TIFIPA-273912 format. One record per residue (C-alpha): residue number from 1; residue in three letters; chain; y, z, x. Coordinates in pm, 1 decimal. Layout:
// TIFIPA-273912
<site NUM "ala" "A" <Y Z X>> ...
//
This chain:
// TIFIPA-273912
<site 1 "met" "A" <-1203.8 1856.0 639.4>> <site 2 "arg" "A" <-1036.6 2132.1 438.7>> <site 3 "arg" "A" <-1037.2 1941.1 112.0>> <site 4 "asp" "A" <-887.4 2233.9 -78.0>> <site 5 "val" "A" <-576.6 2216.7 140.7>> <site 6 "ala" "A" <-541.1 1842.9 81.7>> <site 7 "met" "A" <-582.1 1881.6 -294.7>> <site 8 "arg" "A" <-318.4 2156.5 -307.3>> <site 9 "val" "A" <-67.0 1949.2 -112.7>> <site 10 "ile" "A" <-134.3 1625.9 -302.3>> <site 11 "glu" "A" <-137.0 1779.7 -649.3>> <site 12 "gly" "A" <184.9 1966.6 -577.8>> <site 13 "gly" "A" <367.7 1669.2 -429.8>> <site 14 "gly" "A" <441.7 1455.8 -735.6>> <site 15 "ala" "A" <557.6 1095.7 -741.7>> <site 16 "asp" "A" <897.1 1176.9 -589.6>> <site 17 "ala" "A" <777.6 1381.5 -296.1>> <site 18 "gly" "A" <954.1 1165.2 -40.6>> <site 19 "arg" "A" <1145.2 848.5 22.3>> <site 20 "ala" "A" <1074.5 771.1 384.5>> <site 21 "glu" "A" <811.8 521.7 492.5>> <site 22 "ser" "A" <745.5 427.9 849.7>> <site 23 "arg" "A" <792.9 59.8 927.9>> <site 24 "ser" "A" <716.8 91.1 1299.8>> <site 25 "pro" "A" <406.0 -61.2 1462.4>> <site 26 "val" "A" <88.5 138.5 1467.5>> <site 27 "asp" "A" <87.0 382.3 1757.9>> <site 28 "gln" "A" <-89.4 691.8 1877.3>> <site 29 "glu" "A" <140.0 914.1 1672.9>> <site 30 "glu" "A" <21.8 761.7 1343.5>> <site 31 "arg" "A" <-341.5 795.8 1437.5>> <site 32 "ala" "A" <-288.0 1152.2 1557.5>> <site 33 "leu" "A" <-112.2 1240.3 1231.0>> <site 34 "leu" "A" <-400.8 1105.0 1025.1>> <site 35 "thr" "A" <-652.1 1289.0 1243.1>> <site 36 "arg" "A" <-468.0 1619.3 1206.4>> <site 37 "ala" "A" <-435.4 1570.6 829.9>> <site 38 "ala" "A" <-804.7 1489.0 797.8>> <site 39 "gly" "A" <-880.8 1805.4 992.5>> <site 40 "gly" "A" <-697.3 2019.4 738.7>> <site 41 "asp" "A" <-358.1 2059.3 906.0>> <site 42 "asp" "A" <-136.4 2152.6 610.2>> <site 43 "ala" "A" <185.2 2022.2 768.5>> <site 44 "ala" "A" <20.1 1692.4 864.7>> <site 45 "val" "A" <-115.6 1642.4 511.3>> <site 46 "arg" "A" <231.5 1703.8 370.4>> <site 47 "arg" "A" <392.3 1457.2 609.0>> <site 48 "leu" "A" <129.2 1190.6 544.5>> <site 49 "tyr" "A" <175.9 1231.2 170.8>> <site 50 "arg" "A" <555.3 1237.7 190.2>> <site 51 "asp" "A" <570.9 926.3 407.4>> <site 52 "his" "A" <350.0 710.3 184.9>> <site 53 "val" "A" <338.3 847.3 -170.2>> <site 54 "asp" "A" <625.8 642.5 -311.3>> <site 55 "arg" "A" <477.8 308.4 -216.3>> <site 56 "val" "A" <126.3 412.9 -316.2>> <site 57 "phe" "A" <252.6 533.0 -654.0>> <site 58 "arg" "A" <452.8 213.7 -709.1>> <site 59 "thr" "A" <159.2 -10.9 -619.7>> <site 60 "val" "A" <-87.1 173.9 -842.4>> <site 61 "ala" "A" <162.1 184.7 -1131.2>> <site 62 "arg" "A" <219.5 -188.5 -1112.6>> <site 63 "ile" "A" <-151.3 -266.0 -1110.9>> <site 64 "leu" "A" <-242.8 -27.2 -1393.5>> <site 65 "gly" "A" <92.2 -19.3 -1575.9>> <site 66 "ser" "A" <370.0 235.4 -1528.5>> <site 67 "ser" "A" <279.5 430.9 -1841.8>> <site 68 "asp" "A" <-90.5 446.6 -1762.2>> <site 69 "pro" "A" <-210.4 809.2 -1774.1>> <site 70 "asp" "A" <-446.0 756.0 -1479.4>> <site 71 "val" "A" <-182.0 651.0 -1225.3>> <site 72 "glu" "A" <-138.0 1001.7 -1083.6>> <site 73 "asp" "A" <-514.4 1047.0 -1061.0>> <site 74 "val" "A" <-560.2 720.3 -869.3>> <site 75 "val" "A" <-277.7 817.9 -632.9>> <site 76 "gln" "A" <-452.7 1147.3 -559.3>> <site 77 "gln" "A" <-784.8 967.4 -513.5>> <site 78 "thr" "A" <-615.4 734.7 -265.0>> <site 79 "phe" "A" <-496.1 1012.3 -36.0>> <site 80 "leu" "A" <-824.1 1202.3 -56.2>> <site 81 "ala" "A" <-1010.7 881.5 28.9>> <site 82 "ala" "A" <-775.2 822.7 323.5>> <site 83 "leu" "A" <-842.2 1172.5 456.5>> <site 84 "asp" "A" <-1218.1 1147.8 400.0>> <site 85 "gly" "A" <-1228.6 807.1 569.0>> <site 86 "ala" "A" <-980.1 874.6 849.2>> <site 87 "asp" "A" <-1235.8 784.7 1114.6>> <site 88 "arg" "A" <-1245.0 430.3 975.0>> <site 89 "phe" "A" <-878.0 368.2 1053.9>> <site 90 "asp" "A" <-902.1 146.5 1360.8>> <site 91 "gly" "A" <-531.2 87.4 1421.5>> <site 92 "arg" "A" <-543.5 -290.2 1375.2>> <site 93 "ser" "A" <-289.9 -261.2 1092.8>> <site 94 "lys" "A" <-7.6 -23.5 1011.9>> <site 95 "leu" "A" <-118.3 305.6 863.7>> <site 96 "ser" "A" <89.1 225.8 554.4>> <site 97 "thr" "A" <-96.2 -104.3 507.1>> <site 98 "trp" "A" <-431.4 70.1 542.8>> <site 99 "ile" "A" <-340.9 333.4 283.4>> <site 100 "ile" "A" <-203.2 72.9 40.9>> <site 101 "gly" "A" <-532.1 -110.8 80.8>> <site 102 "ile" "A" <-718.5 199.0 -35.5>> <site 103 "ala" "A" <-477.6 241.0 -327.6>> <site 104 "thr" "A" <-519.2 -122.6 -425.5>> <site 105 "arg" "A" <-898.1 -106.0 -428.2>> <site 106 "arg" "A" <-899.3 218.1 -628.6>> <site 107 "ala" "A" <-653.7 83.7 -885.9>> <site 108 "leu" "A" <-834.1 -249.0 -905.9>> <site 109 "asp" "A" <-1167.9 -78.1 -966.0>> <site 110 "gln" "A" <-1007.3 116.9 -1248.7>> <site 111 "ala" "A" <-849.0 -195.5 -1396.6>> <site 112 "arg" "A" <-1171.3 -396.9 -1372.5>> <site 113 "asp" "A" <-1364.8 -121.8 -1546.7>> <site 114 "arg" "A" <-1118.6 -121.2 -1834.9>> <site 115 "trp" "A" <-1121.7 -499.1 -1848.3>> <site 116 "arg" "A" <-1497.9 -494.2 -1894.0>> <site 117 "arg" "A" <-1480.6 -222.2 -2158.4>> <site 118 "ser" "A" <-1213.2 -408.6 -2354.2>> <site 119 "arg" "A" <-1402.3 -739.7 -2353.6>> <site 120 "trp" "A" <-1566.9 -679.8 -2692.5>> <site 121 "gln" "A" <-1234.7 -575.6 -2845.0>> <site 122 "arg" "A" <-1076.8 -902.4 -2730.6>> <site 123 "val" "A" <-1366.7 -1102.4 -2872.1>> <site 124 "thr" "A" <-1327.0 -940.3 -3214.5>> <site 125 "glu" "A" <-957.3 -1022.3 -3211.3>> <site 126 "trp" "A" <-1028.0 -1384.8 -3129.6>> <site 127 "val" "A" <-1267.9 -1423.9 -3422.4>> <site 128 "gly" "A" <-1040.1 -1242.4 -3665.1>> <site 129 "leu" "A" <-1224.7 -908.5 -3688.4>> <site 130 "gly" "A" <-950.4 -710.6 -3524.5>> <site 131 "arg" "A" <-575.2 -710.8 -3494.2>> <site 132 "ala" "A" <-423.1 -834.2 -3170.4>> <site 133 "ala" "A" <-137.9 -639.6 -3018.1>> <site 134 "gly" "A" <202.0 -758.7 -3128.7>> <site 135 "arg" "A" <433.3 -945.5 -2896.1>> <site 136 "pro" "A" <747.0 -778.8 -2770.9>> <site 137 "asp" "A" <1055.9 -849.9 -2978.6>> <site 138 "asp" "A" <1404.5 -931.1 -2861.7>> <site 139 "thr" "A" <1498.2 -565.0 -2823.6>> <site 140 "his" "A" <1259.3 -507.9 -2535.3>> <site 141 "asp" "A" <1425.0 -480.4 -2196.5>> <site 142 "ser" "A" <1326.2 -683.3 -1892.9>> <site 143 "arg" "A" <1092.9 -415.7 -1764.1>> <site 144 "ser" "A" <899.8 -400.5 -2089.9>> <site 145 "leu" "A" <875.7 -778.1 -2091.5>> <site 146 "ala" "A" <750.0 -785.5 -1733.2>> <site 147 "glu" "A" <484.0 -524.4 -1800.5>> <site 148 "trp" "A" <376.5 -703.8 -2117.8>> <site 149 "ala" "A" <344.9 -1028.5 -1924.8>> <site 150 "leu" "A" <153.5 -869.1 -1635.3>> <site 151 "ala" "A" <-91.4 -722.7 -1885.8>> <site 152 "lys" "A" <-189.8 -1080.4 -1971.8>> <site 153 "leu" "A" <-338.4 -1127.0 -1624.1>> <site 154 "thr" "A" <-691.0 -1036.5 -1522.9>> <site 155 "pro" "A" <-707.5 -734.5 -1290.6>> <site 156 "asp" "A" <-768.4 -962.4 -990.5>> <site 157 "gln" "A" <-474.6 -1189.5 -1076.0>> <site 158 "arg" "A" <-244.6 -896.8 -1143.0>> <site 159 "thr" "A" <-332.2 -731.7 -813.4>> <site 160 "val" "A" <-257.1 -1032.2 -594.6>> <site 161 "phe" "A" <61.0 -1108.2 -790.9>> <site 162 "val" "A" <191.6 -752.4 -753.9>> <site 163 "leu" "A" <104.3 -721.0 -384.9>> <site 164 "his" "A" <225.7 -1067.7 -285.1>> <site 165 "glu" "A" <512.9 -1155.6 -517.0>> <site 166 "val" "A" <647.4 -809.7 -601.1>> <site 167 "glu" "A" <567.9 -596.8 -295.9>> <site 168 "gly" "A" <616.2 -881.6 -49.9>> <site 169 "his" "A" <287.7 -866.4 142.2>> <site 170 "thr" "A" <157.6 -1186.2 297.3>> <site 171 "leu" "A" <-169.8 -1321.1 168.9>> <site 172 "ala" "A" <-325.0 -1227.7 502.6>> <site 173 "glu" "A" <-221.6 -866.6 444.9>> <site 174 "val" "A" <-346.9 -875.4 86.5>> <site 175 "ser" "A" <-676.1 -1014.4 216.5>> <site 176 "ala" "A" <-708.9 -719.6 454.2>> <site 177 "met" "A" <-624.4 -475.0 175.2>> <site 178 "thr" "A" <-866.9 -614.1 -80.8>> <site 179 "gly" "A" <-1143.2 -762.4 131.2>> <site 180 "thr" "A" <-1094.2 -1096.7 -45.7>> <site 181 "gly" "A" <-1061.5 -1435.3 123.4>> <site 182 "ile" "A" <-717.9 -1594.7 142.0>> <site 183 "ser" "A" <-827.8 -1909.9 -41.2>> <site 184 "thr" "A" <-960.4 -1698.7 -328.6>> <site 185 "leu" "A" <-639.5 -1496.9 -338.4>> <site 186 "his" "A" <-432.1 -1815.3 -343.9>> <site 187 "ala" "A" <-635.8 -1952.6 -635.0>> <site 188 "arg" "A" <-589.5 -1626.2 -827.8>> <site 189 "leu" "A" <-216.9 -1629.8 -754.8>> <site 190 "val" "A" <-175.8 -1985.0 -883.2>> <site 191 "ala" "A" <-379.9 -1908.1 -1195.2>> <site 192 "gly" "A" <-181.1 -1589.6 -1250.7>> <site 193 "arg" "A" <152.0 -1769.4 -1224.1>> <site 194 "lys" "A" <39.0 -2024.3 -1481.8>> <site 195 "arg" "A" <-76.1 -1751.4 -1718.3>> <site 196 "leu" "A" <252.3 -1564.9 -1679.9>> <site 197 "asp" "A" <451.3 -1880.2 -1746.3>> <site 198 "ala" "A" <246.4 -1942.9 -2060.7>> <site 199 "ala" "A" <289.3 -1584.3 -2178.3>> <site 200 "leu" "A" <666.5 -1594.8 -2136.5>> <site 201 "ala" "A" <692.5 -1937.3 -2296.0>> <site 202 "ser" "A" <498.1 -1807.0 -2595.8>> <site 203 "ile" "A" <778.9 -1564.2 -2678.3>> <site 204 "gly" "A" <1060.2 -1803.0 -2599.0>> <site 205 "ala" "A" <1140.7 -1635.9 -2267.7>> <site 206 "glu" "A" <1194.2 -1948.3 -2065.4>> <site 207 "thr" "A" <1512.9 -1800.6 -1922.8>> <site 208 "his" "A" <1322.5 -1514.8 -1760.2>> <site 209 "ser" "A" <1226.7 -1628.8 -1411.7>> <site 210 "leu" "A" <936.8 -1479.7 -1222.5>> <site 211 "pro" "A" <906.1 -1478.0 -843.4>> <site 212 "gly" "A" <709.3 -1766.1 -701.1>> <site 213 "ser" "A" <665.4 -1944.8 -1032.0>> <site 214 "gly" "A" <732.3 -2281.7 -878.1>> <site 215 "gly" "A" <623.5 -2461.1 -564.5>> <site 216 "asp" "A" <337.3 -2404.3 -325.1>> <site 217 "asp" "A" <259.4 -2078.5 -152.1>> <site 218 "his" "A" <331.9 -2092.7 219.5>> <site 219 "asp" "A" <172.8 -1762.2 320.4>> <site 220 "ala" "A" <-182.3 -1883.0 273.9>> <site 221 "thr" "A" <-251.3 -1901.4 645.2>> 
//
């Protein structure tokens, strides 16, 4: 694969490189496009990137946080990984789902690594040796509040919440993306909802509703 071509296209594309995303079933055209892109076809790389970058960027940004400086890097890693692993695309899912799965795993690995590194910092805050981050005040907009609340989740909880509740994937699709069993995903989703409810209640934000905060999940099968 002409990796230099892919890097030039991906680095030059930016987060707003395109708005179209195919919703059609997987067919030979998708597989052929991926094969050509993996082989170094400049036009195919550009089309693959244009068709999927918006959703990849949005998914990564929601897992890591929209202001995270590593979002762009993870997006680039996602497309390079898709090109390097093109022969592993078996066509059992949509190409978009397969690529989002790569993006999810890359972002989750990044988030888990940070979670581990920040563990000692959290411990010192709990025992009074450090200063915990302040809560958002009433001037924060809804987006700031949502990001603050999502930051309260573990990386695993945040990932399933974003993919299922925000992006609208079924738990079966999330399972395929993350390689995690549906029952485990459901347990993380329930725990994440409870943690979000507690976080919002702690700042008197009972009026802010979150998707799926009540009732059972019906996509578990």
